[in-house]
Every structure is written in structure tokens, then in C-alpha cells.
KEKEMAR-54878 format. One record per residue (C-alpha): residue in three letters; y negated, z negated, x. Coordinates in nm, 2 decimals, padded with zeros to 4 digits. Example, Ala and Ser with C-alpha at 12.3 -4.5 7.8 and 13.67 -1.06 7.14 Angstrom:
KEKEMAR-54878
  rest      yy      zz      xx
   ALA   00.45  -00.78   01.23
   SER   00.11  -00.71   01.37
//
This chain:
KEKEMAR-54878
  rest      yy      zz      xx
   MET   00.03   00.00   00.01
   GLU  -00.33   00.07   00.15
   SER  -00.52  -00.16  -00.03
   GLY  -00.74  -00.26   00.31
   ILE  -00.88   00.09   00.31
   PHE  -01.10   00.00  -00.01
   ASN  -01.12  -00.35   00.03
   GLN  -01.17  -00.46   00.38
   GLU  -01.21  -00.82   00.30
   TRP  -00.89  -00.83   00.12
   SER  -00.72  -00.65   00.40
   LYS  -00.85  -00.92   00.68
   VAL  -00.75  -01.19   00.47
   SER  -00.42  -01.05   00.43
   THR  -00.35  -01.02   00.76
   GLU  -00.43  -01.37   00.86
   LEU  -00.18  -01.46   00.56
   VAL   00.11  -01.32   00.77
   GLN   00.04  -01.55   01.04
   ARG  -00.04  -01.87   00.82
   PRO   00.17  -01.82   00.48
   ASP   00.13  -02.16   00.41
   ASP  -00.25  -02.18   00.39
   ILE  -00.37  -02.23   00.03
   LYS  -00.68  -02.15   00.13
   LEU  -00.60  -01.80   00.27
   TRP  -00.44  -01.74  -00.07
   GLU  -00.74  -01.85  -00.27
   GLN  -00.95  -01.64  -00.07
   LEU  -00.71  -01.31  -00.07
   VAL  -00.74  -01.37  -00.51
   LYS  -01.14  -01.39  -00.47
   ALA  -01.15  -01.10  -00.25
   ALA  -00.95  -00.89  -00.50
   GLU  -01.18  -01.00  -00.77
   SER  -01.51  -00.94  -00.58
   ASN  -01.38  -00.58  -00.52
   ASN  -01.66  -00.54  -00.27
   LYS  -01.89  -00.70  -00.48
   ASN  -01.88  -00.48  -00.73
   GLY  -01.63  -00.68  -00.95
   ILE  -01.32  -00.57  -01.15
   THR  -01.41  -00.42  -01.53
   LYS  -01.17  -00.18  -01.75
   SER  -01.34   00.07  -01.57
   ALA  -01.22  -00.02  -01.20
   ALA  -01.01   00.20  -01.00
   VAL  -00.63   00.16  -01.12
   GLU  -00.59   00.05  -00.74
   GLU  -00.83  -00.22  -00.74
   ILE  -00.69  -00.33  -01.08
   GLU  -00.36  -00.33  -00.96
   LEU  -00.47  -00.51  -00.62
   LEU  -00.61  -00.81  -00.82
   ARG  -00.28  -00.84  -01.02
   VAL  -00.05  -00.79  -00.69
   SER  -00.27  -01.08  -00.54
   TYR  -00.25  -01.31  -00.82
   THR   00.12  -01.23  -00.86
   ARG   00.21  -01.31  -00.51
   PHE  -00.03  -01.59  -00.51
   LEU   00.18  -01.79  -00.80
   GLN   00.51  -01.67  -00.68
   LYS   00.42  -01.87  -00.35
   TYR   00.27  -02.17  -00.58
   PRO   00.37  -02.14  -00.93
   LEU   00.26  -02.49  -01.05
   LEU  -00.12  -02.41  -00.98
   TYR  -00.18  -02.39  -01.39
   ASN  -00.54  -02.31  -01.35
   TYR  -00.48  -01.98  -01.15
   TRP  -00.20  -01.88  -01.42
   VAL  -00.50  -01.89  -01.68
   LYS  -00.72  -01.69  -01.49
   PHE  -00.45  -01.45  -01.43
   ALA  -00.41  -01.44  -01.80
   ASP  -00.79  -01.41  -01.86
   TRP  -00.83  -01.12  -01.65
   GLU  -00.56  -00.93  -01.82
   PHE  -00.72  -01.04  -02.14
   LYS  -01.06  -00.88  -02.01
   LEU  -00.92  -00.58  -01.90
   GLY  -00.79  -00.53  -02.26
   ASP  -00.42  -00.57  -02.19
   THR  -00.30  -00.84  -02.43
   LYS   00.08  -00.78  -02.41
   LYS   00.03  -00.83  -02.00
   ALA  -00.18  -01.16  -02.09
   ASN   00.07  -01.28  -02.30
   ASP   00.36  -01.20  -02.02
   VAL   00.18  -01.41  -01.79
   TYR   00.12  -01.73  -02.00
   VAL   00.51  -01.67  -02.10
   LYS   00.59  -01.67  -01.73
   SER   00.36  -01.96  -01.63
   LEU   00.57  -02.20  -01.90
   GLN   00.90  -02.12  -01.71
   HIS   00.76  -02.35  -01.44
   LEU   00.48  -02.55  -01.62
   SER   00.61  -02.63  -01.95
   TYR   00.50  -02.95  -01.97
   SER   00.14  -02.89  -01.89
   VAL  -00.12  -02.99  -02.14
   GLU  -00.38  -02.76  -02.04
   LEU  -00.15  -02.43  -02.01
   TRP  -00.06  -02.52  -02.37
   ILE  -00.37  -02.55  -02.51
   SER  -00.52  -02.22  -02.31
   TYR  -00.18  -02.03  -02.41
   LEU  -00.23  -02.13  -02.81
   THR  -00.59  -02.07  -02.81
   PHE  -00.50  -01.70  -02.67
   LYS  -00.24  -01.66  -02.92
   ILE  -00.47  -01.77  -03.24
   THR  -00.73  -01.54  -03.11
   THR  -00.51  -01.24  -03.08
   MET  -00.22  -01.32  -03.38
   ASN  -00.32  -01.05  -03.63
   TYR  -00.20  -01.33  -03.87
   ASN   00.16  -01.38  -03.75
   LEU   00.07  -01.74  -03.85
   ASP   00.46  -01.85  -03.81
   GLU   00.51  -01.76  -03.46
   ILE   00.19  -01.96  -03.38
   LEU   00.33  -02.25  -03.58
   SER   00.69  -02.18  -03.41
   LEU   00.47  -02.20  -03.05
   PHE   00.29  -02.53  -03.19
   GLU   00.62  -02.71  -03.26
   GLU   00.76  -02.60  -02.93
   ALA   00.44  -02.71  -02.73
   ARG   00.48  -03.08  -02.95
   SER   00.86  -03.11  -02.86
   LYS   00.72  -03.07  -02.47
   ILE   00.37  -03.25  -02.47
   GLY   00.36  -03.41  -02.82
   TYR   00.41  -03.73  -02.59
   HIS   00.17  -03.68  -02.31
   PHE  -00.10  -03.97  -02.33
   TYR  -00.40  -03.70  -02.32
   ALA  -00.26  -03.49  -02.57
   TYR  -00.60  -03.54  -02.78
   GLU  -00.69  -03.18  -02.75
   PHE  -00.41  -03.02  -02.83
   TYR  -00.31  -03.21  -03.13
   LYS  -00.71  -03.13  -03.23
   LEU  -00.62  -02.75  -03.21
   TYR  -00.26  -02.79  -03.38
   LEU  -00.47  -02.94  -03.66
   SER  -00.75  -02.72  -03.67
   PHE  -00.52  -02.44  -03.71
   LEU  -00.31  -02.60  -03.99
   GLU  -00.64  -02.66  -04.17
   ASN  -00.80  -02.32  -04.10
   TYR  -00.52  -02.09  -04.21
   GLN  -00.31  -02.30  -04.49
   THR  -00.26  -02.08  -04.82
   GLU  -00.12  -02.14  -05.13
   THR   00.22  -02.00  -05.00
   ASN   00.27  -02.15  -04.64
   GLU   00.26  -02.50  -04.69
   PHE   00.02  -02.55  -04.40
   LYS  -00.19  -02.81  -04.61
   SER   00.11  -03.02  -04.62
   LYS   00.21  -02.96  -04.28
   TYR  -00.14  -03.08  -04.15
   TYR  -00.10  -03.44  -04.35
   LEU   00.27  -03.48  -04.23
   LEU   00.14  -03.39  -03.88
   LEU  -00.15  -03.62  -03.88
   ARG   00.08  -03.90  -03.99
   ILE   00.34  -03.84  -03.71
   ILE   00.02  -03.85  -03.46
   ILE  -00.11  -04.18  -03.53
   GLU   00.25  -04.34  -03.44
   VAL   00.17  -04.19  -03.06
   PRO   00.01  -04.36  -02.83
   LEU  -00.24  -04.12  -02.72
   TYR  -00.58  -04.23  -02.52
   HIS  -00.76  -04.10  -02.80
   TYR  -00.59  -04.25  -03.07
   GLU  -00.87  -04.37  -03.28
   TYR  -01.01  -04.03  -03.37
   PHE  -00.70  -03.97  -03.56
   PHE  -00.69  -04.29  -03.71
   LYS  -01.02  -04.27  -03.87
   LYS  -00.91  -03.94  -04.00
   TRP  -00.64  -04.07  -04.18
   PHE  -00.82  -04.37  -04.30
   ASN  -01.08  -04.14  -04.43
   LEU  -00.82  -04.03  -04.66
   PHE  -00.82  -04.34  -04.83
   VAL  -01.18  -04.38  -04.88
   GLN  -01.16  -04.06  -05.05
   ILE  -00.84  -04.19  -05.26
   GLY  -01.04  -04.51  -05.40
   SER  -01.40  -04.33  -05.47
   ASP  -01.29  -03.96  -05.59
   ASP  -01.01  -03.97  -05.89
   ALA  -00.96  -03.56  -05.82
   ALA  -00.91  -03.61  -05.46
   ALA  -00.67  -03.88  -05.47
   ALA  -00.46  -03.66  -05.76
   LYS  -00.44  -03.40  -05.45
   LEU  -00.42  -03.62  -05.16
   LEU  -00.16  -03.89  -05.28
   PRO   00.14  -03.63  -05.32
   LEU   00.07  -03.51  -04.97
   ILE   00.04  -03.84  -04.77
   VAL   00.27  -04.09  -04.99
   PRO   00.62  -04.04  -05.02
   GLU   00.79  -03.95  -05.37
   LYS   00.97  -04.28  -05.42
   GLU   00.64  -04.50  -05.32
   LEU   00.44  -04.28  -05.53
   LYS   00.67  -04.39  -05.82
   SER   00.57  -04.74  -05.77
   PHE   00.20  -04.69  -05.77
   LYS   00.21  -04.56  -06.14
   GLY  -00.07  -04.75  -06.35
   THR  -00.23  -04.88  -06.03
   GLU  -00.59  -04.80  -06.00
   ASN  -00.71  -04.56  -05.70
   LYS  -00.93  -04.80  -05.55
   GLN  -00.62  -05.07  -05.57
   ILE  -00.40  -04.81  -05.41
   ALA  -00.67  -04.72  -05.17
   VAL  -00.63  -05.09  -05.05
   LEU  -00.32  -05.10  -05.03
   LEU  -00.25  -04.81  -04.80
   LYS  -00.54  -04.94  -04.54
   LYS  -00.35  -05.23  -04.54
   THR  -00.03  -05.10  -04.46
   TYR  -00.17  -04.87  -04.22
   VAL  -00.34  -05.15  -04.02
   ASP  -00.02  -05.26  -03.91
   ALA   00.06  -04.89  -03.75
   TYR  -00.31  -04.90  -03.59
   ILE  -00.27  -05.25  -03.45
   THR   00.10  -05.14  -03.29
   THR  -00.02  -04.78  -03.17
   GLN  -00.34  -04.97  -03.00
   PHE  -00.12  -05.22  -02.84
   LYS   00.09  -04.95  -02.68
   VAL  -00.21  -04.75  -02.58
   TYR  -00.38  -05.04  -02.40
   GLU  -00.01  -05.11  -02.21
   LEU   00.00  -04.73  -02.10
   PHE  -00.35  -04.74  -01.99
   ASN  -00.26  -05.00  -01.74
   PHE  -00.08  -04.75  -01.56
   GLU  -00.26  -04.45  -01.67
   LYS  -00.58  -04.55  -01.51
   HIS  -00.42  -04.58  -01.14
   ILE  -00.32  -04.24  -01.16
   SER  -00.61  -04.01  -01.04
   LYS  -00.40  -03.72  -00.92
   GLN  -00.21  -03.50  -01.21
   TYR  -00.21  -03.15  -01.09
   PHE  -00.05  -03.00  -00.82
   ASP  -00.19  -02.90  -00.47
   THR  -00.08  -02.90  -00.11
   SER  -00.26  -03.21  -00.03
   ILE  -00.05  -03.52   00.12
   ILE  -00.07  -03.79  -00.19
   SER  -00.13  -04.14  -00.09
   GLN   00.10  -04.37  -00.11
   GLN  -00.08  -04.59  -00.40
   GLN  -00.05  -04.26  -00.60
   LEU   00.31  -04.25  -00.52
   SER   00.35  -04.63  -00.63
   ALA   00.16  -04.60  -00.92
   TRP   00.40  -04.32  -01.05
   GLU   00.72  -04.51  -00.96
   ARG   00.58  -04.84  -01.16
   TYR   00.49  -04.63  -01.46
   LEU   00.81  -04.50  -01.45
   ASP   00.99  -04.81  -01.42
   PHE   00.79  -04.96  -01.69
   LEU   00.89  -04.71  -01.95
   GLU   01.25  -04.72  -01.87
   LEU   01.31  -05.10  -01.88
   ARG   01.09  -05.16  -02.18
   ASP   01.32  -04.84  -02.34
   TYR   01.05  -04.61  -02.47
   PRO   01.18  -04.29  -02.65
   ARG   01.38  -04.04  -02.43
   ALA   01.12  -03.80  -02.50
   TYR   00.82  -03.99  -02.40
   ILE   01.00  -04.09  -02.04
   ILE   01.11  -03.72  -02.00
   SER   00.74  -03.64  -02.07
   THR   00.61  -03.87  -01.81
   TYR   00.83  -03.78  -01.56
   GLU   00.75  -03.41  -01.61
   ARG   00.40  -03.48  -01.56
   CYS   00.47  -03.68  -01.24
   LEU   00.66  -03.36  -01.08
   ILE   00.37  -03.14  -01.17
   ALA   00.19  -03.33  -00.91
   THR   00.44  -03.47  -00.69
   ALA   00.68  -03.16  -00.66
   LYS   00.69  -03.18  -00.31
   TYR   00.84  -03.56  -00.34
   SER   01.23  -03.51  -00.32
   LYS   01.24  -03.90  -00.42
   PHE   01.10  -03.80  -00.79
   TRP   01.35  -03.53  -00.84
   LEU   01.60  -03.74  -00.73
   ARG   01.52  -04.05  -00.97
   TYR   01.48  -03.77  -01.26
   SER   01.82  -03.62  -01.21
   ASN   01.96  -03.98  -01.17
   TYR   01.82  -04.08  -01.51
   PHE   02.02  -03.76  -01.68
   ILE   02.31  -03.89  -01.49
   ALA   02.32  -04.25  -01.62
   SER   02.32  -04.12  -01.93
   LYS   02.58  -03.84  -01.87
   ARG   02.37  -03.55  -01.92
   TYR   02.48  -03.36  -01.63
   ILE   02.38  -03.03  -01.71
   ARG   02.03  -03.18  -01.76
   ALA   02.04  -03.35  -01.43
   SER   02.20  -03.01  -01.28
   GLU   01.86  -02.82  -01.37
   VAL   01.64  -03.08  -01.25
   LEU   01.77  -03.07  -00.92
   THR   01.79  -02.69  -00.90
   ARG   01.41  -02.69  -00.98
   GLY   01.37  -02.96  -00.74
   VAL   01.51  -02.74  -00.49
   SER   01.29  -02.42  -00.55
   TYR   00.98  -02.66  -00.55
   SER   01.07  -02.89  -00.27
   ALA   01.16  -02.79   00.10
   HIS   01.39  -03.12   00.13
   PHE   01.77  -03.09   00.18
   GLU   01.83  -03.40   00.03
   LEU   01.78  -03.24  -00.35
   LEU   02.05  -02.96  -00.26
   ILE   02.31  -03.21  -00.12
   LYS   02.28  -03.40  -00.45
   LEU   02.30  -03.07  -00.63
   ILE   02.62  -02.99  -00.45
   ASP   02.78  -03.35  -00.51
   LEU   02.71  -03.31  -00.87
   ASN   02.90  -02.97  -00.90
   LEU   03.18  -03.11  -00.69
   TYR   03.20  -03.39  -00.96
   LEU   03.19  -03.12  -01.21
   GLN   03.48  -02.97  -01.06
   ASN   03.20  -02.66  -00.98
   PHE   03.36  -02.60  -00.67
   THR   03.30  -02.23  -00.62
   LYS   02.93  -02.31  -00.73
   ALA   02.88  -02.56  -00.48
   ARG   03.01  -02.33  -00.19
   ASP   02.74  -02.06  -00.30
   LEU   02.47  -02.31  -00.30
   VAL   02.52  -02.41   00.06
   LEU   02.59  -02.04   00.16
   ALA   02.27  -01.93  -00.01
   TYR   02.08  -02.23   00.17
   ILE   02.22  -02.10   00.51
   GLN   02.14  -01.77   00.46
   THR   01.78  -01.82   00.38
   ASN   01.68  -02.11   00.61
   VAL   01.62  -02.06   00.96
   SER   01.70  -02.44   01.04
   ILE   02.00  -02.60   00.88
   PRO   02.00  -03.01   00.86
   LEU   02.39  -03.11   00.96
   PRO   02.44  -03.26   00.63
   VAL   02.45  -02.93   00.54
   TYR   02.71  -02.81   00.73
   GLU   02.91  -03.10   00.66
   LYS   02.89  -03.02   00.28
   LEU   03.01  -02.66   00.39
   ILE   03.31  -02.78   00.58
   SER   03.41  -03.03   00.33
   ILE   03.39  -02.75   00.02
   GLU   03.62  -02.51   00.24
   ARG   03.86  -02.82   00.33
   LEU   03.88  -02.84  -00.06
   LEU   03.91  -02.50  -00.13
   HIS   04.18  -02.44   00.17
   PRO   04.38  -02.77   00.17
   GLY   04.67  -02.63   00.30
   ASP   04.54  -02.40   00.58
   ASP   04.44  -02.59   00.88
   ASP   04.40  -02.26   01.08
   TYR   04.13  -02.15   00.85
   VAL   03.89  -02.49   00.89
   PHE   03.97  -02.48   01.25
   GLY   03.81  -02.13   01.23
   LEU   03.53  -02.25   01.03
   PHE   03.43  -02.55   01.31
   ARG   03.48  -02.30   01.58
   GLU   03.24  -02.07   01.44
   LEU   03.01  -02.28   01.34
   ILE   02.97  -02.43   01.71
   LYS   02.92  -02.08   01.81
   GLU   02.64  -02.01   01.63
   THR   02.48  -02.36   01.62
   SER   02.58  -02.46   02.01
   ASN   02.54  -02.80   01.81
   ASP   02.77  -03.11   01.97
   TRP   02.78  -03.31   01.63
   PHE   03.09  -03.07   01.54
   PHE   03.32  -03.22   01.81
   HIS   03.28  -03.57   01.65
   HIS   03.30  -03.44   01.27
   ILE   03.62  -03.26   01.34
   LEU   03.79  -03.59   01.44
   ASN   03.74  -03.71   01.10
   TYR   03.99  -03.40   00.95
   SER   04.37  -03.44   00.95
   LEU   04.37  -03.14   01.16
   PRO   04.67  -03.10   01.41
   LYS   04.58  -03.28   01.75
   GLU   04.66  -02.93   01.93
   LEU   04.40  -02.75   01.74
   LYS   04.14  -03.01   01.82
   GLU   04.22  -02.99   02.18
   ASN   04.20  -02.64   02.21
   LEU   03.87  -02.64   02.02
   PHE   03.74  -02.88   02.31
   HIS   03.92  -02.71   02.59
   GLU   03.75  -02.40   02.45
   PHE   03.40  -02.51   02.48
   GLU   03.45  -02.73   02.77
   THR   03.23  -02.55   02.98
   SER   02.91  -02.51   02.77
   PHE   02.94  -02.88   02.67
   LYS   03.07  -03.06   02.93
   ASN   02.74  -03.27   03.02
   SER   02.70  -03.35   02.65
   GLU   02.75  -03.73   02.56
   VAL   02.84  -03.67   02.21
   TYR   03.13  -03.40   02.34
   ASN   03.26  -03.63   02.59
   ASN   03.25  -03.94   02.36
   ALA   03.44  -03.75   02.10
   LEU   03.68  -03.62   02.36
   LYS   03.77  -03.96   02.47
   LYS   03.82  -04.06   02.13
   LEU   04.05  -03.78   02.09
   LYS   04.28  -03.87   02.41
   ASN   04.30  -04.23   02.29
   ARG   04.48  -04.13   01.94
   THR   04.84  -04.01   01.98
   ASN   04.99  -03.78   01.68
   SER   05.18  -04.08   01.51
   GLN   04.84  -04.28   01.48
   VAL   04.66  -03.99   01.29
   GLU   04.99  -03.99   01.10
   ASP   04.93  -04.31   00.99
   LYS   04.59  -04.31   00.88
   GLN   04.45  -04.18   00.54
   LYS   04.49  -03.85   00.55
   PHE   04.09  -03.83   00.57
   ASP   04.00  -04.08   00.77
   PHE   03.60  -04.07   00.72
   GLU   03.33  -04.24   00.93
   LYS   03.11  -04.47   00.71
   ASP   02.82  -04.26   00.71
   TYR   03.05  -03.97   00.58
   ASP   03.01  -03.86   00.18
   GLU   03.23  -04.08   00.02
   GLU   03.23  -03.86  -00.35
   ILE   03.36  -03.58  -00.13
   ALA   03.65  -03.80   00.01
   LEU   03.76  -03.89  -00.34
   CYS   03.73  -03.49  -00.43
   LEU   03.98  -03.41  -00.15
//
């Protein structure tokens, strides 16, 4: 692509990115250079190459950093400005694959859908409900619920039942501990004022906000008295929600960073998230609320493996292994920590997905330059599991790994396997010249010589060291 010819600034930044591909500021400069278009800007009348350069810049940037919700929104806005509503929608759909628990992203997407809906109300209603299933328990979901109520109010007809849905939603909202909970309670209590002061309003509102069984009990009671009774009933709900909000705010106020960037997060912020999650789990908050908070946490802490591990353990504790696997898979894609891969492999081994476990290891080895030893350890364990009686195969694997990595650790590790002593001796002899000055090699060789074949046979088939993976040992 000869993009540099017509946009020199973009070409310059692009060249720098080759040298520093993890520099997020350079990526931001790349996008700005594409938007600037040599200070001419991008419009519908811009050259096809200039518009395509803008798209390529955003696409590559978001492939690198998919958790930057504001750039997804900017990208979608550009497509909308350029007159391509479908592409704008596609950008939003793709963004939600990564940020389905982002309040800001959902609000932007839903606003876009309302603006461009052509009265496909059922589709948008379905989207609102999908959003509510993700962000309905978000402590700062105020703007989302305002938008949802506004949609139901503005597009209600005699046939779509949006009016009843409006009051049902409002009734649900007042029990959710939101930062702006008072706004929705005022709306709810204002209904009682209307009921007590206007008979016509009472006739319309009561069937919408009072269940049919309770409505029968009000028969013969004056509307003012009904209003008093309803208010008294929901004052208790108000007090309960207020208490929960104050309780949660004690944790929320300590969390200042709720977005993703590449900067280091302070230990105070990490501890604040941990205390918050501890509290929710110990107090047995609804599962949906706990999941929502984990997802919020992971937007900001995506690079920190301990939160992905904790989240997966939350699902494992309730035997929801598929969800745990999904969490770990996402974690591997967002975080470079190999501990997540090890956990995912162990989970697949526990579920007896042995081939998938091996594929995970091989994919990691093929796509990474530096391979931690525990990853090789998993590979050997899995291959032994898949070839339990083939000593030559496992011996060959050790041999190839030593050749490929020149790492003396494998001489220590092979002692953990019940391979024939002759094979082990052959391995040490083959690489004697290369490793004769290695302390690890010599210590392992000494251990091997001190063992006799009978001693090996008397041991358990797999005599692992204390630091070896016990779960794999059980599988083997």
C-alpha cells in the first residue's frame, strides 16, 4: 500500500511503529495523521485511498488494543459521517465482542441504533435487553437506564406494550443499587402523587404499577389512601436500596481508573478492586452483580493475570467450567502472562480435552519467541498422557527440546519420568560435550547414577518433584 506517498506524516509514524509496535502514543498519532489527511481532513468527497487509510489505521490500532472503547466509538462515528451506516453498525458489533460490559459503549451504540432505526423497534428493544443483561447491575448505569426509559416512553403505541414495559422497567430499576438511585425513586414516587390527586391518572396508572392480585385488595379504597399505602410500601424499598448504594460506594469511591490503558496501575487501585470483589462474594451478592463487577474490573486490569485467574476460579468453584474456560481464553488474548495459559491447559486436562490442551501449548510455542519452562513442562506431560506406553516417543521429545532450546533444565526434568534408565543415560551421553560444564546437568547426572533400575521400579510410576504439577500427575 503506497499510503506514505499521499500522507507523509502517516508514513513517518507508520515507520516508527515498526520499531516500537507497543507504543500506544504512536498508534494514536497514526490515527490522527490519517484523520488529518495532510490537514485537509476526511469527508465523503475524499479520495478512496484516503478513506481506506483511515479505516486501516483504526482497524490495526484496535486489533492491537481492543479494549479502548473510545476509539471504537470514534471509528463508528467516522463510518457514520462517511455515510456508511452498515459499516458503522459492524464496528459497534465487533467492539462488543471485546467490551460487552462497557456502559459507555452500549450507550453510544444504542443511541446510534435509535438514530438510524427506521422504526425496527423490536430489534432495538432486544438490544436494550441484551445491554441490560450485561450492564444492568453496573453502579454507574444511570445514563443507560435513562436512555432505555426514554426509548420506551417516546416510541410507545397502542399495540407494542411499551407503556407497560416502561413501568415494569422502572419498578426493576429502583431495586438496583445505582449511584443516581434517587432519580428513579423520584419518578416512582411521583406516580403515587398522580394517583392520589387525579382519578383519571389513577385509573390508568394503577393497573400498570400494581399487580392484579393486589389491585383487587384496593377495591373500594379512595385513591388518596391507595397512594399513601403504596408510598409506605416503597419507602422500605427506598431504604434498602439506599443502604446498598452507600455500602457499595465505600468501595466505588476508591476506584478511580475504570478504563483500559497501557500505564501501570497502582497497588492501591489493584487492592481496591480486590477488596470490592471480596466484599461482594462474602456478602453473597447476586451472581449477575458479581459478574458485572468482575467484568468492569477486567477492562481496567486486563494486563494483570491475577484477576483473570480469580475470575476463572469464581466459575470453577460453582462447576461452571465452560465459563471458566471462556474467561481464561480471553485472558490469554489480552494478557501476556503464561500462568493463564497453564491454568487453561489444566482445566482442559481436567475436563479430559487432551487434544485441545496440546493444541493450546503448540499454538503458544509457535507464536511466541520466549517460551517459559512450565509451558514445555505441560507439553511433555500431555504427550506422555497421549502416548503412555511409548517411551521412545517421549525420549525423542526431550531430545528435540534440548536441541531446540539448549536448556539444561530438561535433564533435571526427565528424572521425573519412568523411562528406562538406559534411555536417560543415552540422553546425557549424547549432550555431554555441550553441557559438561552445566551445574544442573551434572547434578541431574549424579542423581541418575545413584539410582538403580530396581529403585526406580519400586517408586510410583511418576515420581514427581514437589514443585511438579499435581493435577497432571493425577491425570497421568
